[in-house]
Each structure stands twice: as structure tokens, then as C-alpha cells.
ZAFIDREN-696726 format. One line per field, with one value per residue (C-alpha): residue in one letter; chain; x, y, z. Coordinates in nm, 3 decimals. Layout:
BEGIN
midren	c(A_...) $
dodren	c(A_...) $
x	c(X_...) $
y	c(Y_...) $
z	c(Z_...) $
//
This chain:
BEGIN
midren	c(M_K_G_V_K_S_I_I_Q_V_L_L_N_V_A_I_V_I_A_L_S_F_G_L_Y_H_F_I_F_N_V_W_L_D_S_Y_T_N_H_N_E_F_V_E_V_P_D_L_S_K_M_N_I_T_D_A_T_A_K_L_E_E_L_G_L_T_Y_E_V_D_S_S_R_F_D_P_N_T_K_P_F_A_I_M_D_F_Y_P_A_A_E_S_R_V_K_E_G_R_R_I_F_I_K_S_N_P_K_T_Y_R_P_V_E_L_P_D_L_V_G_K_S_K_R_L_A_F_T_Q_L_E_I_S_G_L_K_I_G_K_I_I_Y_E_P_D_L_A_K_D_A_V_L_K_I_L_Y_N_G_K_I_V_K_A_G_E_Q_L_P_R_F_A_T_V_D_L_V_L_G_R_G_M_L_S_G_V_R_M_P_N_L_V_N_L_T_L_T_E_A_K_K_S_I_K_D_N_F_F_E_I_G_Q_I_K_F_I_G_A_S_H_D_T_I_N_A_R_V_V_Y_Q_F_P_F_A_T_D_T_Y_D_Q_G_Q_P_I_D_I_W_L_S_T_E_P_R_D_K_I_R_T_Q_L_K_E_L_D_V_Q_Y_K_N_F_G_E_D_T_I_S_G_S_Q_Y_R_D_I_I_T_Q_K_A_E_Q_Q_I_K_D_M_Q_Q_Q_Q_Q_Q_N_N_P_T_T_E_Q_P_K_P_T_E_A_P_K_A_P_E_E_V_I_I_E) $
dodren	c(A_A_A_A_A_A_A_A_A_A_A_A_A_A_A_A_A_A_A_A_A_A_A_A_A_A_A_A_A_A_A_A_A_A_A_A_A_A_A_A_A_A_A_A_A_A_A_A_A_A_A_A_A_A_A_A_A_A_A_A_A_A_A_A_A_A_A_A_A_A_A_A_A_A_A_A_A_A_A_A_A_A_A_A_A_A_A_A_A_A_A_A_A_A_A_A_A_A_A_A_A_A_A_A_A_A_A_A_A_A_A_A_A_A_A_A_A_A_A_A_A_A_A_A_A_A_A_A_A_A_A_A_A_A_A_A_A_A_A_A_A_A_A_A_A_A_A_A_A_A_A_A_A_A_A_A_A_A_A_A_A_A_A_A_A_A_A_A_A_A_A_A_A_A_A_A_A_A_A_A_A_A_A_A_A_A_A_A_A_A_A_A_A_A_A_A_A_A_A_A_A_A_A_A_A_A_A_A_A_A_A_A_A_A_A_A_A_A_A_A_A_A_A_A_A_A_A_A_A_A_A_A_A_A_A_A_A_A_A_A_A_A_A_A_A_A_A_A_A_A_A_A_A_A_A_A_A_A_A_A_A_A_A_A_A_A_A_A_A_A_A_A_A_A_A_A_A_A_A_A_A_A_A_A_A_A_A_A_A_A_A_A_A_A_A_A_A_A_A_A_A_A_A_A_A_A_A_A_A_A_A_A_A_A_A_A_A_A_A_A_A_A) $
x	c(-1.811_-1.651_-1.474_-1.696_-1.946_-1.693_-1.639_-2.015_-2.012_-1.711_-1.882_-2.238_-2.009_-1.863_-2.179_-2.391_-2.055_-2.063_-2.452_-2.497_-2.133_-2.388_-2.708_-2.462_-2.340_-2.624_-2.823_-2.548_-2.525_-2.840_-3.066_-2.910_-2.618_-2.913_-3.149_-2.820_-2.753_-3.055_-2.981_-3.214_-3.350_-3.223_-3.322_-3.367_-3.202_-3.460_-3.393_-3.237_-3.180_-3.557_-3.430_-3.240_-2.973_-3.197_-3.504_-3.203_-3.019_-3.349_-3.510_-3.146_-3.242_-3.624_-3.497_-3.203_-2.913_-2.624_-2.487_-2.121_-2.175_-1.949_-2.016_-1.708_-1.744_-1.991_-2.167_-2.315_-2.545_-2.719_-2.977_-2.756_-2.835_-2.939_-2.827_-2.520_-2.514_-2.524_-2.389_-2.491_-2.760_-3.120_-3.341_-2.986_-3.058_-2.814_-2.817_-2.978_-2.684_-2.541_-2.352_-2.455_-2.226_-2.401_-2.204_-2.448_-2.447_-2.276_-2.487_-2.202_-1.824_-1.611_-1.350_-1.091_-0.744_-0.595_-0.189_0.112_0.129_0.294_0.665_0.533_0.597_0.274_0.296_0.294_0.020_-0.160_-0.073_-0.110_-0.491_-0.597_-0.526_-0.648_-0.961_-1.006_-1.070_-0.879_-1.019_-0.883_-0.517_-0.453_-0.031_0.138_0.479_0.748_1.058_0.946_0.835_0.546_0.579_0.188_0.210_-0.156_-0.466_-0.722_-1.149_-1.429_-1.201_-1.053_-0.701_-0.673_-0.397_-0.250_-0.463_-0.759_-1.062_-1.283_-1.542_-1.452_-1.467_-1.427_-1.304_-0.976_-0.779_-0.422_-0.235_0.125_0.423_0.476_0.855_0.913_0.885_1.161_1.107_0.838_0.879_0.970_0.730_0.837_0.958_1.026_0.859_0.749_0.830_1.039_0.776_0.520_0.871_0.945_0.503_0.580_0.892_0.741_0.415_0.571_0.782_1.123_1.331_1.445_1.834_2.012_1.916_2.114_2.061_2.137_2.239_2.318_1.943_1.869_1.537_1.292_0.973_0.976_1.222_1.147_1.298_1.481_1.677_1.634_1.789_1.695_1.489_1.100_0.987_1.303_1.248_1.358_1.377_1.139_1.251_1.632_1.718_1.598_1.775_1.659_1.795_1.625_1.656_1.452_1.656_1.432_1.562_1.644_1.961_2.055_2.077_2.478_2.383_2.120_2.379_2.652_2.463_2.293_2.679_2.694_2.409_2.276_2.614_2.574_2.653_2.310_1.957_1.922_1.762_1.528_1.659_1.464_1.627_1.954_1.941_1.826_2.094_2.390_2.209_2.209_2.584_2.662_2.465_2.605_2.960_2.824_2.759_3.037_3.269_3.088_3.219_3.509_3.590_3.380_3.625_3.926_3.767_3.557_3.539_3.513_3.192_3.067_2.981_2.710_2.596_2.657_2.405_2.347_2.482_2.206_2.216_2.270_1.995_2.135_2.123_1.802_1.864_1.504) $
y	c(11.699_11.432_11.265_11.267_11.079_10.812_10.746_10.704_10.498_10.247_10.150_10.091_9.845_9.680_9.648_9.475_9.234_9.158_9.111_8.852_8.642_8.662_8.499_8.262_8.117_8.118_7.908_7.635_7.586_7.574_7.548_7.306_7.137_7.020_6.905_6.804_6.512_6.489_6.701_6.600_6.248_5.932_5.563_5.311_5.060_4.656_4.424_4.206_3.929_3.675_3.729_3.474_3.682_3.700_3.870_4.093_4.236_4.279_4.506_4.744_4.769_4.845_5.109_5.251_5.139_4.918_4.656_4.450_4.057_3.808_3.402_3.319_3.058_2.862_2.757_2.394_2.527_2.801_2.800_2.764_3.174_3.290_3.675_3.566_3.950_4.302_4.626_4.932_4.780_4.767_5.088_5.283_5.638_5.592_5.815_5.655_5.513_5.362_5.055_4.807_4.525_4.147_3.851_3.527_3.204_2.971_2.681_2.449_2.459_2.626_2.333_2.274_2.234_1.908_1.936_1.828_1.417_1.241_1.134_1.241_1.015_0.894_1.075_1.371_1.290_1.247_1.578_1.781_1.633_1.657_2.062_2.067_1.902_1.621_1.277_0.915_0.628_0.327_0.278_0.065_-0.036_-0.157_-0.283_0.016_0.076_0.398_0.247_0.451_0.661_0.853_0.696_0.856_1.019_0.809_1.037_0.814_0.590_0.849_1.008_1.354_1.526_1.878_2.160_1.973_2.139_1.894_1.961_2.012_1.681_1.525_1.098_1.031_0.689_0.719_0.420_0.357_0.182_-0.101_-0.207_-0.463_-0.828_-1.094_-1.450_-1.397_-1.651_-1.592_-1.573_-1.785_-1.578_-1.871_-1.882_-1.474_-1.187_-0.932_-0.694_-0.929_-1.033_-0.697_-0.658_-0.982_-0.844_-0.499_-0.674_-0.897_-0.579_-0.704_-0.498_-0.603_-0.670_-0.791_-0.847_-1.116_-1.305_-1.615_-1.646_-1.360_-1.205_-0.964_-0.931_-0.809_-0.832_-1.147_-1.335_-1.517_-1.557_-1.846_-1.825_-1.680_-1.622_-1.606_-1.907_-1.982_-2.043_-1.980_-1.739_-1.377_-1.033_-0.765_-0.474_-0.696_-0.730_-1.052_-1.110_-1.293_-1.404_-1.384_-1.654_-1.679_-1.999_-2.332_-2.481_-2.760_-2.556_-2.358_-2.655_-2.668_-2.263_-2.341_-2.629_-2.333_-2.108_-2.438_-2.478_-2.146_-2.083_-2.391_-2.502_-2.854_-3.022_-3.203_-3.087_-2.903_-3.047_-2.809_-2.689_-2.959_-3.257_-3.066_-3.081_-3.352_-3.500_-3.313_-3.451_-3.820_-3.819_-3.634_-3.922_-4.210_-4.009_-4.075_-4.367_-4.514_-4.349_-4.546_-4.845_-4.784_-4.686_-5.017_-5.245_-5.077_-5.085_-5.388_-5.403_-5.002_-4.769_-4.701_-4.322_-4.152_-4.087_-3.720_-3.542_-3.442_-3.089_-2.897_-2.737_-2.409_-2.186_-1.969_-2.229_-2.220_-2.395_-2.468) $
z	c(-0.627_-0.819_-0.601_-0.390_-0.591_-0.719_-0.412_-0.347_-0.645_-0.546_-0.218_-0.427_-0.656_-0.335_-0.177_-0.474_-0.534_-0.124_-0.154_-0.456_-0.266_0.033_-0.221_-0.401_-0.066_0.062_-0.224_-0.246_0.129_0.240_-0.076_-0.341_-0.134_0.092_-0.208_-0.387_-0.055_0.086_0.378_0.686_0.498_0.604_0.579_0.846_0.873_0.854_1.031_0.883_1.164_1.055_0.652_0.424_0.221_-0.102_0.156_0.277_-0.079_-0.225_0.109_0.111_-0.284_-0.222_0.014_-0.199_0.056_-0.086_0.085_0.031_0.201_0.353_0.354_0.348_0.713_0.723_1.127_1.129_1.276_1.123_0.833_0.514_0.361_0.681_0.797_1.119_1.141_0.980_1.067_1.062_1.340_1.268_1.309_1.256_1.032_0.759_0.493_0.153_-0.074_0.262_0.259_0.446_0.583_0.634_0.703_0.574_0.609_0.294_0.176_0.243_0.343_0.098_-0.118_0.038_-0.193_-0.208_-0.043_-0.294_-0.073_-0.352_-0.212_0.122_0.388_0.518_0.871_0.698_0.482_0.763_0.874_0.639_0.547_0.830_0.888_0.511_0.646_0.458_0.572_0.528_0.452_0.296_0.304_0.022_-0.069_-0.375_-0.464_-0.483_-0.375_-0.174_0.131_0.260_0.072_-0.105_-0.435_-0.571_-0.394_-0.482_-0.450_-0.577_-0.661_-0.918_-0.904_-0.796_-0.807_-0.623_-0.635_-0.686_-0.547_-0.300_-0.115_0.255_0.480_0.153_0.221_0.009_-0.013_-0.041_-0.264_-0.060_-0.127_0.067_-0.056_-0.266_-0.155_-0.123_-0.240_-0.503_-0.745_-1.126_-1.451_-1.690_-1.971_-2.218_-2.598_-2.503_-2.762_-2.631_-2.552_-2.425_-2.174_-2.097_-2.006_-1.743_-1.618_-1.484_-1.374_-1.178_-1.000_-1.204_-1.360_-1.705_-1.729_-2.020_-2.365_-2.556_-2.863_-2.958_-3.337_-3.641_-3.567_-3.382_-3.497_-3.207_-3.343_-3.450_-3.199_-2.897_-2.541_-2.551_-2.206_-1.887_-1.625_-1.312_-1.413_-1.443_-1.040_-0.947_-0.612_-0.637_-0.484_-0.645_-0.819_-0.934_-1.295_-1.503_-1.820_-2.151_-2.456_-2.756_-3.068_-3.383_-3.464_-3.393_-3.025_-3.130_-3.381_-3.090_-2.839_-2.782_-2.672_-2.452_-2.277_-2.249_-2.068_-1.885_-1.764_-1.681_-1.481_-1.372_-1.247_-1.460_-1.721_-1.838_-1.732_-1.370_-1.094_-0.821_-0.511_-0.304_-0.452_-0.432_-0.070_-0.048_-0.257_-0.036_0.338_0.152_0.142_0.440_0.584_0.377_0.484_0.893_0.857_0.671_0.947_1.194_1.059_1.065_1.349_1.462_1.272_1.405_1.742_1.779_2.145_2.200_2.272_1.983_1.950_1.948_1.629_1.508_1.332_0.979_0.912_0.736_0.401_0.429_0.399_0.151_-0.161_-0.332_-0.706_-0.882) $
//
């Protein structure tokens, strides 16, 4: 009898465990889970197509829905901040807390980054600006050895550097090198200080050559330019060097040294003459030589037909002495 009672007791215990398990399962999956997940409770997605982004997000928050907004691309044919598309569609039934994906039109185009153009060719700069969505305004040329290379970029008159953000379709001006000019008249550097002379040389797009001193003093502060080569009013190619001589002595005390420089650089023992005067002298001498030859031929052959006059030789075009 005791064995039968024990078996019955075990079966009762098992039945109780099964009943409790079934009850717990029913409570979790049919009562508590439905309550926790709002089972059979849905929210209808409103029609956002006629709203702006502010009203649309406020409506979604009111319904307990979350959202994600994409406003990366601007459509000029759509009003700013208008809703262009959304998902899930209007009247869809979704759970509370569901994320709604919205595509809206921004206020304007996103700014673009200025590409690195300094030192690039004009053609490459034009291409990169077009790709970046920027327009080209003025083309400004400045003296520089790098012909047609980009020296700087201007926006609203101010220099902008690579990486700066500009409005899309903004107009920028390009400053390009025009190369150095030939035959530019030299500035007069005599009586300038060293600092003034250097500035004048750079302002005229020449290079600073040798700096020499006349006299014992090498004072670069008080000394003045007493001689230069090439000379003032000479024509010279930009980018070429200019040599200057400095001295703290009055010109009458260094007259001998200046004369020696004239002999070396002007090839005249006395004061120099201008290039046009020099060409006139050469032409006059050539014409006189022709006349003398004609007279001598007439004296030697009085009955011979006079030879046709010979054209005077032209002065060499490359000789320019001023």
C-alpha cells in the first residue's frame, strides 16, 4: 500500500508542475508579452507628402513614431524643407516606436569644397572647378615665370584656399601667371637705400643680382645705390637679375671708381650715349664710307658709268644701348 501511495504522490507532484508551467507559459506569452509589445495595437502612418519637415517630425513624435531624415540632395524644382518621399507609405499600420524614413528637400545646395588648384594649369583648373560645381568669373594675369599656372583663387575679392567651403555654383576668380615680359624699362635705383632698391626690383618683377660696395664701408643701412647694371631706362627682360653697387661716400670722392665701371659696362671712356644716338652714329659712318668710295671710283674712272648707290647697312637689331 505504501508503494502505491508513493506513486500516486509522485504523479500528483508532476501534474502540479505541469499545470504551473502551463499557467506560467500562458501568462508570459498571452498576457504579459501582449501587454509589453502592444500586441494588436497599431499606429497608422500619416500622409506627410503635403507637410514641411518641421510639421512632419512633430506629427510623428505625437504618434509615438521615430524618424530618420535624408536631406542631402537639393531639388531646385521643389520648395525648401518640403517632404519629397517617405517610407512606410501613408495609412500603413505600424507598431508604436517604428522608424519612418523621410526624404526632404534642404534649404539650398550643400556647400562644396574648393579643390587644390594652386600651381595647376589653367585647363586643369577649369575642369576641376566645373566638376566641383563652381563657376569661373574673371581671369586675372600677374607677372610670374609659370605662364598660365594658377597663382591664387579669389572669392568676393578675397583669397580662398583649398579645402574651404563655398556655396555651390559660386563664382570664383582665377589669378594666373602671364609669364615674364621682355623689353621692360629698367627702374632708376641710384640714390635709393638697399631696402628701397630691393623693393623696387621686386615690384618691377626683376631679380636681385650681385650687391657690391665701393669704399671701405659695408654699411647696408646708410649706404646708397651709386651704380646699377643694367642701367636706368635700359630695356630688360623681367625675371633677370640686376646688380647694384652701394657706397656711403659722396659721388665726387668715388668718381674714379664710377668711371671704371662705365668703361667696363658701358664700353665708353666718357659719359655714355643713348642707344638711338649710337645707331645714328653707325648709320652716318656707313653712309660717309659709301660716299667716299663713290668719289674715289669717279676719280679713277671718270668715263665709267657710275655705279648704283648701295644701301646703307642696317644697325644690328640686338644692339640696344641707352
